[in-house]
N, C-alpha and C positions, 0 to 999 in steps of 0.2 A: 445601703441604699440611703439618700441622706436629703432631706427637706430643704429647698433652698427658696429664697425669694416670697416668705412669710409674709403675710400681710392681716390685719385688722381691719374688716370693712372696707376692702380694697385698698388701706394704707398702711404705707411704712412706719410703722412706731409713731402714732397719732396721738399728740399731748392735748389734751381736752376734748376728747370725744364725744357725743350727745348720744350715744345708744348703750343701753343701759346691758342689753344680751348680744353682742357683737358676734360676729360669724368670721371664723378664720380662715384662710386659704392658707396655700402652698402649691411649689411647683417639685417634681422629684428627680434627683440626680445622681447617676451611676445606677447599674440593675437595669432591667426591661420592666419590671412590672409591681408597683406596690401590692401588696396581700393586706396590710393591715396597719392599723396606726395607734398612737395612744398619745393623748394632749395632757400632758400637765400644766395646771396653771397654780401660782401662787400669791398671795396679798401682805404684804409687811414679813416675809419669809414661811406664812402658813400656809399650807397646802387649801385652795377653794375649788378645786376641781381635778380630778383625775377619773380619766373616761376609761380608764384600763383598756387591753388593749379591744382594738374593733377591727372585725374582720371584714375591711370592705378596701374599696381600691378608690374611693374619694378623695380629694384633696381639694373641695372647696364650697364654701358655703356651709362648711361645719360650725353650728353656731355653739356658743356658750351654755354650757347647762351646768355650772358650780354654784356656789353659794351666792345671794344675793350682793349686788355690788351697791355701793352707793357714790354719791358726787367725790370725787377727788380720788377714789381709790386708781391705786397704780397695780396691773398683773403683770406679773412676768409669766409668760407660756415658753412652753417647748414641747416640741413634739418629735417621736421616736418612729420610723417607719421599717416595716420587712418587706424583703422584698420576693421573687419569686420562689426563691431556693427556703426562703420561712428564716432565715435571716435577719437579723434586727441590726441596724446600722446604730450611729453615734445621733445624740438627739441635737437639734437644731433648737434656739431661742430666739426672742425677739419678746418686744412688750405693749403692752399700750395704758393710755392713762384716761378717766375719763372725767369730762369739766364740771361744771356748776349745773346739776340736773335741774333742781328746784328753785323755782322762783323764790325762797326764802332765802336760798343758798346766796344772792347781795344784797348786801348789806351798805354797798356804796351807796352816795346819792347823785342823783344828774349834775352837773354844773356845765354854767355857759359862762360867756367873757361878757363884762359888764360894758354892753354896748348898747345905744339906742338904736333901734332898728328902724331904718326908714325905709319908705318904698322908692324904688329906682334905685337904692344904696346898694355898694357892693364895699366888702370890708376885708381889712389886713387881716392875717394868720392870727389866731387868738395861740397865747403860749400861757401855761399852767405848771405851777410850783409847787411841790413839798416839800421839805425835811425830814428827817427822823434817823433813831438809833436803833440799830440790833442791839436785843437786851439778851448774850450768850451765844453757844454754839449754834449755827443753822444746819438745819438738814435738810432742808427744800423750800426753797422761794420760787411762788408762782404768781405769776400777772396778768388778770381777764381784765380784758380789754371792750370796749367799743364805743361806738358816735354816732352820732349823725350829722354825718360830715366825713372825712378821711379823716386820719391820725398819725402819729407817732410817736414814738416813746423814748426815751433818754434813759438809764441810769447811770448816776454818776460818771455822766459823760459819753457814755457808750451806747450807741442802739439798742434798741434792744428788739430782738427779734430780724428775720429775715422776710416777713410778710408788707408787699407794699401795696399802697393804696386799702390800705385798713380802714372798715370794715369789710367792705368789697361791694358788689353793686346786689341790692333785692328791691321787691317795691318795702318801701320803707312805713308802709301804711298797713302792711301784712306780715314781713317778718324783718328781724333784727339779729346780724351774725356777731356772734364777740370770737376773739381770741385769745389762747392760752401760750402765754410765753415760760421757756424757763430762764429765772434771772438769777440761780441760786450765786453761778459765780461772777456777777456783775456787782453783788452786796458788798458794803464794805464791813470788815469786820468790826467788832465791838473795840479792839483796840485802835483800829482805823480809825473812827469817828464817824460822823455824820455821814448818811446817807442823801442824794439827792436826786429826786422823782421827776422829770419833767415832760411835759405833751407837748404837741402842737394839732392846733385842730384847725383842717382849711374846707372851704365848701365840699367839695367832691359831688357825686350825684345828687346829694341832698338838695342843695338848694345852688349849684354852679350851673352852669351854661352845659346843656343837654340836646342829645337828639339833632336832628335835622335843623332844626329853626332856633336852638340853641334857648328855648325858655330854663328862665330861673326862678328860685325859688319854688320849685315844683311839688316840694313835701313840706317845705315851710321855710321861716324868714331867719328862726334859731340855732344854730346848730349847738349841738351838746356834745359832754363826754362823759362815758361811764367807766371808771375803771378802781381795781380793787388788788392790792400786792399780797397776798399772805403767803407770812413768815410761818414755817413750821420749825419748829428748835429740836436741838438732839432728846429733849427731855420730854417732847410732847407738846409742849403749848404750841395755842397758833396765834398769830397776831396778825393783824389787818391792817394796812394802812389804804383808807378808801378816799376817792374823792369827794368833797363836802364844799364849805361856805368857805374853809379855813385856806386853801389853798391860793395863792398868790397868781395874781394874771394879768397880763397887759398883754396892747397887739402893737406894741411900736417895734418890734423888731423887726430882721432886715427883709422878710417876706412881705410886701406893702399889697401885693395882689397874689393868688395861686387860684386857677382853675383849670381842673380835669382837661378842659379842650382851647383856650384861649391862652393861656401858659401861665408864666409867674413873672412881677415887678420884684424888685431884689435891689435892696441897698444892704451892700457889704460893710457900710458903715455905722449901720445900725447893730443894738444888742438888745432883748427885753429887759424893760427897768423891773418888773414885774409889783409895778407898784401899786397897783390894784388888788382886786379880793373878787374871787370868783363868785356871780351869782348863781344861788339852788333855779334849777330848772323843775318844769316839771315833768313827772314821772314819763317814760317812754314805755314802749313794748320789752318787754321780758325778754334779755337775748337769749338766743339759741345758737348752738354749734352750728359750724355750716359742712362738718365730715366729707372737706373737701381739701385739695392741693392747695397750697399756698400760690397767690400770684408772688413770684422774683425778680430780681433783676437776673438776667441769661447773658447771651453772648454780645461782646464788647467790639465797637467797631473803629477804627482809626480812619479820618477820611485823606482825601488828597485835596489841593488848594487849587479850584477854578477861576479863572476869567473869563467872564462873559463877554460877549460881543460889546456889550454898552459899557463893557471896563467894572463893572461891578464883581464882586469877590463869593465863590458860594463852596462850600465844604461839601463834597460828594463823599459818603461813608460809604458806596459799593453796595449797597443791600435797603430795600425800601422796610423798614420795619416800625412796630409802635414800640415807643418806649421813650427815657429819658435820655436829655442832652446834659455834656456837664465839660467842663474846661479845668485847665490850671494857667494863670497867667498873671505875671507881673506889670504891675501897674501902678499911676499916678493915682491918687484921691483924686475922684470925680471923674476919673474917665468911663465911659460907659461900652459896652456892648450889646449890640442889638442882634438878636438872632431870631431868623424864621425861617420855619420847617415845611418844606412841601415832598410832594412824591415826583415831581416832573419837570422837565423842563418842555417849555413851550417851542415852538414851531422856529424861532430865533434863535433857539438857545440859550435864552434867558430865563432866570428861576421863576414861577408861578405858583400860586394857588386857589388857581381860577378852575382846577378841574372841580374842587369838593368845597368851595366855600360859596356862600350864599348873603342875601341882606335879611337884616332884622332888627327890629327898633332898636334905640339905642339903651332903653330904661325897658322896665316888667312891660309885657302885653297880656292881653286877653284873647277872648275869644274872636272877636272881632277880625284882630290883628292874624289870628290864625289862621282864618278862613282866608284870610287875603294873602296871606302866604303859602297857601296849600294851593291856592289858585293862580301863584306867580302873578298875580297884582300887586306887589308892594308898592309899588309908583301910588298906588293909591291910597299908602299908609301916611296918615298925617306925622310930621316931625322928621327927626336926620335918623337916618340907616346907619350899621355897623356892618361890616362882615363877620361871619361867622362860620367855622370856628377859627381865629386868628393864629393859632400852634406860633407861637411868639414870646421871647425872652427878652425884658430889658433890666439889664444890672449895671448896675454902678461900683463903681471899683474901691476898695479902700486903698492905703497905701501899701506896697508893697506886693507880695504874694497873694493872690484871691485863689479860691479854692470852688467850687459851685459843681451842682449838677442837681436838675429838677429833681425834685421829691412828691408833689400835688399836682402834677399835670404830665399826660400823655401824649405823645405825640404821633403821627402816622407820616413819618419821613425816609429821605432816602438824602434831599441835600439841604442844608443849612444854607440863607444868604446871610452873609455877616458886615455889619456895618459897625466900625470903629477906627480910633485911630490909634489904637495898642499897637506895638511891633508884637506878632506873633507867629507860630508854625504852624502847620497843619496837624503836627504831629500833638499840641497842647490842648486839642477836642475830642472827645469821644460819642460815640452813643451807645447807650446800653437799651438791649431786647428786653420788653417785661413780659413775660407773662404767665399764666401758671405753669405752675412746676410739675407737669406732667411727663410722665417715665416714654420715650420713644419708642415704640415699639416694633414698627416695619421700616424694612428697608428694599428697596427694589434697582437695581443695576441692569442697563443692556447694551448692546453694542452702539446704540444712537445716542450721541451725547444730548441732544434737543430733548428727546424725551426724558435724559436721564434730570436734564436741569428743568424741565417744567414738574416733576415730582417733586424736587427742593423747590421749588415757585409754591408749588400746592401746601407743603408742609409750611414754609414762611408765614402764606397767607392765615393759616391755619394759627399758629404761633402769633399772629398780628391780632389775632381776633379773641381767642379765649383767654380771656384775662376775666375770670373768674365768672365769665358768662358768655357764651358764642355769640358774638356780633356779625355784623356783615361787613362794617369797614371802620377803620380806627380813625374816621377824619371826620367826613359830613356829617353822618348818622352818628356811628358807634352805637345800634340799638342791635337786642335780642329778637331779628326775627325770626320767627318760626319758622318757617318756609327754607331759609337757610340751615338750622341748626337739623331741619328734618332731612335733608337731600342728603346731606354732608355725613350721617351719623357714623353710618359704614366705613367709610374713606378716614374720618378722622378718627375711629377705632384701629384701622389698620395701621396707620403713624404711630399712635398714641395712645396710651391707657386713658380712656376719658371712663370710666367706667362711674369713680366719685364724682368728677365736674358734670355731667352730665344728670346723676343723681339730683346734683344740687338744684342744675336748672329745671328738672320734673319739679321740683317741691316750687320752685318760683312758678312755674306752669299752674300747678293746680292750684299756687294761692289766688292765681288771676282768673281763673275763671270765673264767670258769671253764675247766677243761678240758674239762667236757662242752661248754661250748659255750653256757652259760647266761649271762644279762648280769644282775647286778643292778636294781633298778627305780629306784635310787639311784647316780650316778655324778660325780664322786668317792666313795669310800667316806669314810661321818663317824660310824661308830659304829652301834650297836643293829642287829649282822648278823642276826638271827635273824629283824626284820621284815622290811628290805629284800630279803636274799635267799630269804625266802619266797616275795616278790612278785616277784619277778625276772623267773621266765620267762613273766610277766603281757602276754598280747597286746596291743597297743597300746603296750606299754611297752619291752619287749626288744626288739620290732620294730625299735626305732632304729635296731639294727645293722645294718640293709639298707635301710630306708625313709630316713633320714639321710645316709648315701653317696650313694643315689640321686639324692634331691633335688638336693644339690650338685651331682652329674655334670650333672644335666639344669640347671642355673640357672648355673653358671660353666663349663661344658663341659670341666672338669677330669675326662680320663680316670686320669691319675695319681692323683688319691686315690681310684678306687675301686678300682686296680690295689692301692694300699697297706693297703687297708682288707678287698680280700676274702676273706682268710683268716680277721678275723672274721666279715663276713655269712656265707660257709660253713660256717662250724663252728657259728652260730645256726640256718643251714636244718637242720643235721644232729640238732641239737638236737630240731628240730621234728619232723621223722621219724621221729628213734626214739622219740616220745611220744605218738604217733598211735594212734588205735582208743579207743571206748568204753570207760570205768572199768569198767559193768557187765557183765558176760559175756554174760547172756542178749539184752541190745540188740546188744552185737557179733554174737552169731550170728544178729539176726535184720535187718541193715543189710547189702545188699550192697556200701556203698562206706564199709563200717568200718575200712578199710585209710586210709581219708583223713579219718577225723572227728577234730578236733583237742578234746579237751576236759579232759585230764589237767595237774595243776599247780592251783596258785594264781592264779586272773585275777579282776583288779579289776573288770572289764567296764564298763560303762557310767556310770562315776566321774561324781558330782554331776550326777545328773538333778535334776529340779523332783523335793522332798520326795516325791509321790504317788507317785512312779516309783523314787525310790531304792532298790537293792538292798545294803543295808550288808553290807560286810565286818567282821568281828570275828574276835578270836581264836575264838569259839563258834560263829561261823556264816560257814561258806568254801561260799558256792554253786558249783556246776559251770555253767559259761557256754558249752555247745558251740556255741551260735549265735555268738559274738562271737568264738571263738578258730578255729572252723573257717575264719567270713568271714575272718580275717587268715590264716590258713591261706594260703590262696589269694593272696587278696592278697599277702603278703610274698614266696613265690613267684614270682608272675608278675613282679611287678618284679626278682625276683635272675636268672628266666631272661633277662630281657633285659640286665641284666649281665654274666652269663656269656657268654650270647651275642658281647658287645659285645668281651671280650676271650678271644673263643675256646676258653673253655673250655666244647667243645662237649657233653662227657659228662655233665657238672654242668647245662648248660642243657637236656637230654633230663631229667634227673631233677626238676629243680625245674620244668619244664612239666610233667611226668606227675603232680605233687603240687597243681598249680594248678588242674587241669585236674578232678582226682577232688575235690578240696576244693570245688568248683566242683558238682560232681555231687552230692558227700554233703549240701551245704548246701540245695541243693534239695528231694533228698529228704525231707531233716528239716524245712526250715522253708518250704518254698516250693508246696508242693500246695496244692490248693483246701479253701478255708476256714481255712486257718492265715494268712493275711495279714490279717485283721481286726482292727485295733488299734489305737487312740490313742495309742501310746506311740511317737513321732514317729521314736526311734532304731531299732525294729526296723526299719521304713519306710524309713529314709537308707541304713543298712549296704549292704545289698546293691544298691541302686542307684548309691553311692560306691563301692565295694570290685570292681566290676566282675561280679558275681556273675549280672546277667540282663545283657550284652553278646551272648551268643551268637547265632548263627543259628537262629530257632525260640525267641528270648527275648521277643519281643514282647508276644505277651500278657498273660505275667505280668510284664513290664514297666511297663504300661498299666495292671495292676493294684495295682500297687504306686503308680507315680504319682499316682493317682486315691487309692485311700487315705490319701497322705502328707495331699494337699491337704485333706482330708476330717477328717483329724487336725489339720490346722493350725487350720481353719478352726472347727473344735469346741470349740479352746482362746482364739477370738478373736485369733487371729495371735500369739499369745505362744511363747515357742520352749519346747519339751518336751522337746529333746536334754541328755545330758549330754558328759562330758570328750571320748568320741571322736566323737562325730557332730554336734556343732556348726559346724566347720572346714566339712561338707559338706553342710549342711541347705540352706541358699540357692544354693550352686551347681546342687542335685539338680533341685529347683523349677526353676532356668531353664533345665535342660536338657530338661525336662517339656515347656517351653511355657510355664512359668507364672510369669513373673517378677513380674507381678503379685502373687502371693501373696507371693513373696521379698522385694519392697518393701514390701509391709504387712507383715512379720514385722521387717523391720530397720528400718524408719521407728514401729512398735508402742511406745509412750511406757507401757503396762499391763505389770504386773511380771507373770510374770520376763521380762524383754525388757534388749537391751543399752542402750536407750534409755530405760529405766527407772532404770537408774543414774545414767544423766548428769541426769535429772528429778529425782532425791534428792541433786544435788551431787557425784554422785562426779567424783576427778581421776585414778583409776587403774580397773582393771578389778577385778573383784571376783569372790571364788576360788568363792563359792555362788552361787545367782540369786538366792537371799535375804539375801547380805549377813551372812550369821551370820558369819564368821571372817576369814581375811585379805581385807584391802581392794584387794591390791594382788597381783594373779596375773594373768600375761597369757594363759594358755590359751585361754580363750573368749574372748578377741581376736583369736582364726587366722581368725575369719569378715572381716577387714580386706581379708583378699586377695581377698576379690570384688570390694572398693569399684574395687582395680586390674585384676584382671584381668576384671570383668565390666560394673562401672557406667561404667567406662572404657575398658575393654577391652586395656588392656595384656598380653602375654602375650609371655613369651621362648621361641621357636619352634625353636633351635636356633641353631651359630654364626653368628654376627654376622647373624641373621631374628628378625623378630616378627613377630607376630598382631595388630591392631588389630580389636575387635569389639565395641564401646561397645552397651552393652544399656540405653536410656533407661527411666527408669517412675516410679513413684511418683510424690509433689506435686515430686519435683525438675523445676526448671526449667533447671540447668545444673551441668554435673558435669564437673573435668578433674584430672589424673594426669601427675606427672613420675613417672619410674626412671630414675636412672643405674645404668644395667646395667652390665656388663663390657664391653660393645661401646661404651657410650656412652649419652647420656641421650636417653630417647625421652618423647613429650608427648603425650597425645589430650585433647580437650576438644570436649564437645558443648553446643549453647544453643540452648533453643527460645526463637525470634525471630519475632514477628508470622506466627506458623499453617506458619511453615521451621522444621526442624532445620538446624543451622549443626553443623558436624563440622569440627572442625580436628586434625589431625597433622603432629608434626615427628618426622623418621625421621633419625636420627644418620650421621654420612659412614660413608663404609664397612660399611654395613649395607643391608638389603631388608626391605620390610615385605609382607605382604598386608592391605590393610583390606578388612573384611566392613562393607560399613555396613547400616542395619537396614531398608531398602527391598528387600536380598538382595544390591547392588551388590557386586563383588569390584575390586579394585584391586590391581595387583602393581607395588610400586613400589621406587625407590630412594631414596637421601638425599634430603631437603629436607624443605619446609613444604607440606602440602596442605590444601586447603577443599573440603567439599564441603556443597550445600542442598540440602535433601530436604522435598517437602511434609509436611505432617505427617500427612496419609493412609495416606502409602506406608509408614510406619515402623511396620511389623510387627515382635515381637520377634526378634531372631535365635538362631540357633540355636548354642548353643555347641560345639565337640566338645575 
């Protein structure tokens, strides 16, 4: 037996890790069961830890227990496994390297451009440069860098690293990430001469246009850079080349304007002169490691050229993405290329950006303008307005060949409107997807091509919105809405390994939490505080503070994570408890369960239901939502009580259990009495079924009425979807649990709008925000239903450490379906196929794990590692019960 997929803190060979005693993990290959392991670790050739033989089948979260490590330490570690026959396999090895762990490790100085900063002004990209020589044979060289802004680095003309849009997105008031790069191979030797180190610094999230309304300078007006190149020589000497006032600077290079959302203005005839000197800037936060995967360039697309009905020329890249655009053309000096990027065509077949653009003031704006923008009263704003985001590239060519690719702007687009008099071919242009480098862990395929396409649409919406932060859309808002991240977590984890990514975002969430325990609806902070703070306590959104750590724990078995974030979870629970009770005093007096009713605050409710059900939330209309809020009080408290029990917080567990039980009684009193369940509004029927409000003894009659009425509501709408943001992930699971998988399948496969496959029929390559397709066309949240494809259609569920339940539920028009999931314990597979009147079920269980396989005919098989096949007469296949 051999260890494979070795990871350190969920990462493959992390460089610049910020965790002093990291945890190690692996999967097993060969053999059936791991009976023992031995971890050996060395630093500079000397052993720092030897666990010896440990008789255990554990293969995750094995904490490093060796000698104390320090900044910059590189640790090589290997693991040897023993199998069920007590035979030792060959060792597998990997490494990790620590970053700068202490504030005093940073000896460089913050620097900025020598620019007089003026209100309303936007500035070109800053360029910094320094030169140095090496002084002997080099053993290794590391560049540590960060910025208030976004930066890139070049050493001797070569781009440093693959991280795009470094240092990533955080609340720059609370946390600043740095990157570590191995630049050993880029250095010139002593014989080759001088080295040239260059940086470019753009606005980024720090002072660029962000959020739905495009405010600028959210974190400050002055961008700045901190970097130090550390050279370790073969004889042990270490030399540091750090940013300081000696760096040459200018902002007269080709990038005249660079904004994450608005785009770039480029003059290829220019080059930075470096005629000035950098200005020493005030120190910023001490940077910390992100301990996360990097945003990188990924898939590349070549377009076709389209001429619209009006005669405009347009590039169609065939896939809606978030990323860069690039080209290589031959031109005469001064010729221009203007590109505008968009997601869709309008009804006339013309390019449009209307589905994601808003208007904002030309210059900086304050609270008064924010309020008018939020209330859609832009016409009352004095002065000229401009669209946001622009998503535009304006490129002025040099003579001859011009090569270009955006570096500091990310667009959400499938189409690019092109205006130029240059002769070009469509193949001269390309689109490059940019997203965090997440390992793809899950795949699903079935006999319905539209379902397969919808799954890939969901994966593409995830790619388009997982760039260091889980955002809602890559165009209009590009914000880390907590509700989106919460409802999509399990689907995200099935599609990709999101452990390090969500851990980073949970730190953003904890950074944001107010002393009251309230969590903003958008994390990290991106301006327009009065809007996002006001919605911060909204149930379904703020509950991410509990539900995401809980689901992370269940998915990855990581108790350390819930322990790290338990203070955040408890603070949010206490915030909820402190706000219970009816707003109306008369209602409070009349309700025996008033103590457990939850409605205070602004709640977004069942956001984005189909139009006929949609309750809009505006500045002038803020309906109370006791039904949604009380349901989530129960749901969140029940989850948190389980966490508290696991962590030994017994008094907390008792309190949270009291409120979970009390909220359930309050909900039943208000919303589940006879005659109150008669509605076609699917969300009102799904919620109590999905959130555990009718699970106890004596709830069977109410549950039955809810299930029957939900089926009626679905059928009365012709099996179209009628849920919104909070309930869409649950509608197919609750129908299946009610024994109506047939109805769930009809909803899934329905191609009449509103439905998931109606979008596919309309040519969508990502998931739409609204069922009507009126705004963003790249919004992963409604794709959360894809979890049902994995855990119900294919039947794969993680059921504990190294254990699965496999319970496939065939149905609909499907004749076959299969799924694979590279779980933290190894890759599990499940497939079923209808063959000659029989159902053939095939399950592959990875080494060192077990599974309970529940077949549609009621048989249950407890198995270990291996591949298992079962043939069932079709007449025996009744829909399985999902627990």
